[in-house]
Every structure is written in structure tokens, then in C-alpha cells.
C-alpha positions in Angstrom: -3.5 14.0 -14.1 -1.5 14.6 -17.3 0.3 11.6 -18.7 4.0 12.0 -19.0 6.2 9.9 -21.4 6.8 6.5 -19.9 9.8 4.1 -20.2 9.6 2.0 -23.4 9.1 -1.2 -21.3 6.1 0.4 -19.6 4.1 0.9 -22.9 2.0 -2.1 -22.2 0.7 -0.7 -18.9 -0.1 2.6 -20.7 -2.1 0.6 -23.4 -3.9 -1.2 -20.6 -3.2 -4.2 -18.3 -4.9 -6.0 -15.4 -2.6 -6.5 -12.4 -3.4 -8.8 -9.5 -1.9 -7.6 -6.3 -1.9 -9.3 -2.9 -2.5 -6.3 -0.6 -0.4 -6.3 2.5 -1.8 -5.7 6.0 -2.2 -2.0 6.9 -1.8 -0.8 3.3 -4.8 1.1 1.9 -6.1 0.2 -1.5 -4.9 3.6 -2.7 -1.4 2.8 -1.4 -1.3 -0.1 -3.9 -2.6 2.1 -6.7 -0.1 4.8 -5.9 2.8 2.2 -5.9 1.8 1.0 -9.3 1.4 4.5 -10.6 4.9 5.4 -9.5 6.6 2.2 -10.7 5.1 2.2 -14.2 4.9 6.0 -14.7 1.2 5.5 -15.9 -1.1 8.1 -14.4 -4.4 6.3 -15.2 -4.5 3.6 -12.6 -7.5 2.3 -10.5 -8.6 -0.6 -8.4 -11.8 -2.7 -8.8 -13.0 -2.8 -5.2 -11.6 -1.4 -1.9 -10.0 -3.5 0.8 -9.8 -2.0 4.3 -6.3 -1.4 5.7 -6.8 -4.3 8.2 -7.7 -6.7 5.4 -5.2 -8.5 3.1 -5.7 -10.2 -0.2 -6.7 -9.7 -3.8 -6.9 -6.3 -5.4 -7.6 -6.1 -9.1 -5.7 -3.0 -10.4 -6.3 -1.7 -14.0 -4.0 0.6 -15.9 -4.3 2.8 -18.9 -7.3 2.0 -21.2 -8.2 -1.1 -19.1 -9.5 1.2 -16.4 -12.7 1.1 -18.4 -13.1 -2.5 -17.2 -13.1 -1.6 -13.5 -16.9 -1.6 -13.2 -17.1 -5.0 -14.8 -14.7 -6.5 -12.3 -16.3 -4.7 -9.4 -19.6 -6.4 -10.1 -18.1 -9.9 -9.8 -18.8 -12.3 -6.9 -16.2 -12.3 -4.2 -14.7 -14.8 -1.8 -13.3 -14.0 1.7 -11.7 -16.0 4.5 -11.1 -14.6 8.0 -12.1 -14.7 11.6 -14.8 -13.3 13.9 -14.2 -12.8 17.7 -17.3 -13.5 19.7 -18.4 -12.1 23.0 -17.9 -8.4 22.4 -18.6 -5.6 19.9 -16.6 -2.6 18.5 -18.0 0.7 17.1 -16.3 0.0 13.7 -17.3 -3.8 13.7 -13.5 -4.6 13.4 -10.2 -4.0 15.2 -10.0 -0.3 14.2 -11.7 0.4 17.5 -11.6 -1.2 21.0 -14.0 -4.0 22.0 -16.8 -3.2 24.5 -19.9 -4.8 25.9 -18.4 -8.1 26.8 -20.7 -11.1 27.2 -20.4 -14.8 28.2 -20.1 -17.3 25.3 -19.3 -20.5 27.1 -22.9 -21.7 26.5 -22.6 -21.5 22.7 -22.5 -24.8 20.8 -21.4 -25.6 17.3 -25.0 -26.1 16.5 -25.7 -22.5 17.6 -22.9 -21.2 15.4 -24.0 -23.2 12.4 -27.6 -22.0 12.8 -26.5 -18.4 13.0 -24.4 -18.8 9.8 -27.4 -20.4 8.1 -29.7 -17.5 9.1 -27.3 -15.2 7.2 -27.0 -17.3 4.1 -28.9 -16.5 0.9 -30.6 -13.2 0.0 -30.5 -11.0 3.0 -30.8 -7.3 4.0 -27.6 -5.8 5.4 -26.9 -2.4 6.8 -23.4 -1.0 6.0 -21.2 0.1 8.9 -21.3 3.8 9.7 -17.5 3.7 9.7 -17.3 3.2 6.0 -16.5 5.2 2.9 -20.1 5.4 1.7 -21.0 9.0 1.0 -23.9 10.9 2.5 -24.5 14.5 1.6 -21.2 14.4 -0.4 -19.0 13.2 2.5 -17.8 9.8 3.6 -20.0 8.7 6.5 -16.9 7.6 8.5 -15.9 11.3 8.8 -19.3 12.1 10.2 -19.2 9.1 12.6 -15.8 10.1 13.9 -17.1 13.5 14.8 -19.9 12.0 16.8 -22.7 12.9 14.3 -25.6 10.5 14.1 -25.4 8.5 10.9 -28.3 6.4 9.5 -27.8 4.1 6.6 -30.5 2.2 4.8 -30.2 -1.6 4.6 -29.2 -3.1 1.2 -30.1 -6.4 -0.4 -27.1 -8.7 -0.8 -26.6 -12.4 -1.4 -24.4 -14.7 0.7 -24.1 -17.8 -1.4 -21.7 -19.5 1.0 -21.1 -19.0 4.7 -19.0 -21.8 6.0 -17.5 -22.0 9.5 -14.2 -23.6 9.0 -12.7 -23.6 12.5 -14.0 -23.1 16.0 -11.7 -22.0 18.9 -13.9 -19.8 21.0 -13.9 -16.9 21.3 -12.6 -17.0 17.7 -14.3 -18.7 14.7 -12.8 -18.9 11.2 -15.0 -18.6 8.1 -15.2 -18.7 4.4 -17.8 -16.5 2.7 -18.8 -16.1 -1.0 -21.0 -13.1 -1.6 -22.2 -10.4 -4.1 -20.5 -7.1 -4.5 -21.5 -4.5 -1.9 -21.3 -7.0 1.0 -19.6 -5.7 4.1 -18.0 -8.6 6.0 -17.7 -6.3 9.1 -21.5 -6.0 9.1 -21.8 -9.7 8.6 -19.7 -10.2 11.8 -21.9 -7.8 13.7 -25.1 -9.5 12.5 -23.6 -12.9 13.3 -23.0 -11.7 16.9 -26.5 -10.4 17.1 -28.0 -13.7 15.9 -26.1 -15.4 18.8 -27.0 -12.8 21.3 -23.4 -12.5 22.3 -21.9 -9.9 20.0 -19.0 -10.3 17.5 -16.5 -8.3 15.5 -14.3 -9.0 12.5 -10.8 -9.8 13.7 -9.1 -10.8 10.4 -10.0 -10.7 6.7 -8.5 -11.9 3.5 -10.0 -11.6 0.0 -9.2 -14.8 -1.9 -11.2 -14.5 -5.1 -12.9 -12.0 -7.3 -14.9 -13.8 -10.0 -12.4 -16.2 -11.6 -9.4 -14.2 -10.4 -7.5 -15.8 -7.4 -5.1 -14.3 -4.9 -2.9 -17.4 -5.6 -2.1 -15.7 -9.0 -1.4 -12.3 -7.4 1.9 -10.6 -6.7 3.0 -8.7 -3.6 3.9 -5.1 -4.2 7.6 -6.1 -3.7 7.3 -8.8 -6.3 5.7 -6.4 -8.7 8.5 -3.9 -8.1 11.0 -6.6 -8.9 9.1 -7.4 -12.1 9.2 -3.8 -13.3 12.9 -3.6 -12.6 13.6 -6.7 -14.6 11.4 -5.4 -17.5 13.3 -2.2 -17.7 16.7 -3.9 -17.5 15.7 -6.4 -20.2 14.6 -3.6 -22.6 17.9 -1.8 -22.1 19.9 -4.9 -22.7 21.1 -5.1 -19.1 21.5 -8.4 -17.3 18.8 -9.1 -14.6 20.0 -8.9 -11.0 
């Protein structure tokens, strides 16, 4: 994509900046990238790690020359909070598809839940969900899965350094997880359900940290848009609204 001249106030983004965005629910990560591209006029914009549309939270977005830093940020440890719903499964491991295979969960105790979380803490092998953007034979596997093709993905070694259950209101449990890059929290939900023998799926997810970057320091897309408007007005000597 050829770079067009940008507004004078946007030169910093062209030179390179790191922007922390709090991604709204149902936005794709690309939606956020596209929004920043349009607002700044900078064509070279990328994010350091996808968030699914049903997840909210921290996206690190790099512009201009700072896009070279993306791989560095992608490799950082990540923190998530969210909820699992127990007693059923879904094909996508989350709410993108309908729950099936319902099971009783009344017998589950807090000890059972803590034991299941402990079994998934540390260095473990995890199989990514077939409804994911991982490419096989040059195509995202979710496209193959949606067409009913059999998809087989190999397990990967990941590290879950923290898996805390923060609230229990069955069938929903809330959690906090700190993990290495490449971890799929949807797969963690599925594995958690298997460990309990009751099934589980991811019902909400929020990314709260990437390395030392926190969602508490992030802006919503609307706040970023307001910031850009004020920057342009200030450079043109206009009073801010």
C-alpha cells in the first residue's frame, strides 16, 4: 500500500508509534488496525497479536517504522481474565457456536475445580482449536472446518504460569491466566472441561496485559479518534472542542 502525504500532526505516527487500544466486543483486530490507518492516514499499521471478535481488551498497534517491533511484542507473556461455562461444549470452544453435549455438574466441588486448574498449570501440551486462523496448506483452518473438512492440528508446548479461579457461580467460573504467546484460552476452556469430565467452553475473555503493557493504559477507538481530532486542531491553531 503506497503511503500518501499525511497531515502534519500525524508525522509522529508515520515515523513510528506504539498505540494501546482497548478492543471493543465484536470488533476484529483488523477493524482496530483499519480504524487507526484511516484516522492517521498512515498505511503501515499492524497489531502485535490477534484478539477474537468475542474477546475484548489490550491490542498493541504499531505504526510506521515501529511495525518492525511487532514480533518483539508478540513474544511477550500475556494475561487474560474471563469466564468458562461448565457442563457443555461447543465446536468452536466459545460462543461462536451453539452449546451441545450437556452434562450434570452439580457434583463438582471447589476442590475439583482447583485440581483441574492445577493440572493445566506449568509447561503443558495444547492443541489449537480447528476454528482458528492457523494456516494449513496455505489456508486458515477455520475455513476448512466450516466446510466440514477433517482438520488435524498438532499439539504445541506452552506455559501457563498462573491459572487462578477467581469466582465460582456454577455453571460459570471466572479465571485469571498468565501464559506464553501461542496459548489459546478457548483450548484451555475445552481442556479444563475434559479434566472435569463435564465439558466447558469459553464464555467471555479480556486481555489485560502484554508484557508490561496494561489495558488500564489503553484507549478505546472512540477516545483515540478524539485524540487525533484534537491533535489536528491544535496544529492548525483551532480551539479544541
